N, C-alpha and C positions, 0 to 999 in steps of 0.2 A: 676424943676416942680414937684409938688406933684401928686402921682398916688394913686387912691383909691383901696384898697384891701378888699375883703371879706374873712374871716376865718370861717370855720366850727369847732366848739369846742364842746367837750363833757367832762363831769366831774361827779365824785361821790361827792355829796355835804356834806357828813358827817363832814368833817374837816373845812368847810367854812361857813361864815355868809352870804351866798348868793353870787350872781354874782357881784353886784356893790360895788365899793370901800367904805370902812368905815374907820374912823380915827383910831380906836383902836381895830380892829378885822380883822383876815385874810379873804380875799375874793378871788374868782376866777379871777376877773378882775385885782386885784393887782398882783397875781402870773403871769398872762399872760403878763401884761405890764412890769413886772420886767424881764421876760424871753426875751421879745422883746428888751428891753434896753440893756441887756447883749449881745445879738446876734448882734444887729445893732449899738451899741455904741452911742445911742442917746435915749432921752426920746420919748416914743410913747404913744399917747392917743388912747384908743379904745372905741367903743360904741356898746353895745349889743342890740339884738332885743327886750330885755325886762329884767326885774328884776326877780330873784328867791329868795324865802325866805331862811333863814338859814336852812341847812340840806337837801334842795331839790336838786334832781339830774337833769342832762340834757344829753340826748342822742345826740341832735343836736341843738346847739344854734349858730346862725350866728352873727358875729361881724364885724364891719368895722373899718378901720384905714387909714390914709393918710401918705404915705411914699414917700421919694425921689426915684429916679431910683435905683434899687437894682442890685447888681452884681450876684444875684442868681435867679433861676427860682422858680416856685411854689413848685415843688417837693422837692427841696433842702431846701426851707424855712420851709416846713412842717417837714422834717426830722430833721433839726437842732433845731427847736423849741421843738420838742418832746424829744430831747436828753437833754434839759435843764429843761423842766417842770417836776413837781412831777408826780408820777405814777397815781394819781387819776385825772389828767387833761390831755387831749389829743387834738391835732389839727389834723383833718382828711383831710381837703382840704383848699387850698388857691387859690384865683382867682382874677385877676385884673378886675375891673369893671368900668363902666362910673362914672364920678364924682358925678352925681346926684342920684346915688343909695344910699339908706339909710337903714341900718340894721333894724332900728326900724320902721320908718315911711313908708317904702316901703313894709313892710310885710302885707300880706292879710289875714293870719290866723295863729293861734297857736294850737297845739294839745298836750294834756297832757294825761298821763295814771296814775291812782292811783291803787296800788296793795295791796291786803290783803291776809293774810295766814290763812288757816283753821287749821293748826297745826304748831308746832315748826319746823323750817327748818333752819339750820345754813347757808345754801347756799343762802338763800333769806333774812335773818334777817336784812341786811343793806339796803334793798330796798323794803321791804313790811311790812305792819302793821299786826301783829298777833292779830286777833280779837276774843274775847270770851265774850258771846256766838256768834258763827259765824252767820251772818245775812242770812235770806232767800233772794234769788235772785229775785223771782217773784214780791214781793211788791216794791222792789227797782227799778226794770225795769219799773213798772207801774208809779211810782212817777217820775222817771227821764224823762219820755216822756213829763211831764208838762213843763220842762225847755224849750222845743222847742216852746212853746206858749207865752213866755214872753221875754221882752227886758230889764226890769229894775231889776237889781240884788243887790239893796241896802241892802237887808237882808244878803247878803253873802260877804260884804265888811268890811274890818277892821274898827273898830270905829275910828273916827277922821282922816279919810283918806284924802289925798290931791288930789284925782282923780277929774278931772273936771266934769265928768259925771259917773253915775253908769249904763249906758246903754251898753249892749253887745248883739251881735247876736250869739247865740249858734246854730251851724249848724248840729252837730251830737253828739249823746250820745249812748253808747252801753256798755253792760256788757258781759264779756267773762270769762268762767271758764276753767282753764287749770290745771287739776288734783286738787291739794289743793291750787292753787293760783287763786284768783279772781281779774279780772282787770276791772276797770271802765275807758272807753275811752271818751274823750270829746274834741270837736273842736269848736273854736269860732274865731270871728275876733279880739277880745281882751279879756283879763281877768283882773279883779280887784285884788288887793293885797289880798291874803289869800282866794280868791273866791273858788277855787277847793277844798281846804281842808275843808272849811266850808260846801260846798255842800256835800262832802263825809260824814262828821260827821253827818249831818242831815239825809242823806239817810240810813246810818247804823242804826240810831235809829229807822227808819221805818222798816228796815229789821229785827231788833231784836224784833219787835212787840210792841214797846213803843208807836207808833203812826200809824194810817192807812196811806196809800199812799196819800189820799186827804189832809193830814196835810201839805204837801209841798205847796199846793196852798195857804193856809192861810199864810204860812211863806213868800212866794213870794209877796203876796199882802201887807204884813205889812211894807215892805221896812225898816226894823229895824233889826240890827244885833242881838239884844237880842231875837228875835223870832226864830232864827235858832239854830241848835245844836252846840256842841263844835267842834272845828277844829280837823280834823284827824291829826295824827303825820306827820311831814314834811318828814321823811325818806321814806314814801310810795309813794311820788309824783315824777314824772319824766316828764320833758319837752321832748316830743318825736320829735317834728318837728316844724319848723317855715316855713310857705309857702310864696312864692313870685310869682309875675306874671309868667305865663307859659313861659317856655323857658329860664328864666333868668339864672338858675344855672345848666343847662344841661351840 
């Protein structure tokens, strides 16, 4: 009988073309499934809570898989997987769950952080975008609040996308300055491909004085990717958390 498992995975995305398997490029899903196959001596298919673009990081991405009865417990599974996986991918938790739990469709929110640097810093360069001239926070804060008033984010979706809808519910946006590192936090029920990076690129243009904060309203109403700014680099973006119904993963 198959048993459903949830795995909590984190990774540095610099060496990978995103989470999802691709035919001719290394991905996080490929590495995880190869490690599982080596450990369990059988092919294992995994399904993640969502896709990440090439170069994007994840602090906590939940993945589900169906396995036969194992001869090891969750702690041993985590330990043995981590001994096989490369240094830039880690499994933090493993949990047996009901069969109807789904890593993607059961999720109720996703939370991302985008990080920018005001100066060169070798300790952050792999996870933050060094921006020059560095943007002013106040106009970006004012513009970001407009996101809470909208549901259609077609202007921030990759052209020729395959999403069934461009509607999203953004629940929280916040800017946080930590010394020379500026963080943009955003939480929503779902995100479109390239959405956060396109939002950040547009907000940075506003912070650099190229447009007033009200410009974002025009971009949102256009529902056209050409109206928004360029996408911010992938390496500054990190998936921080995927949320599920209360009590599920305690």
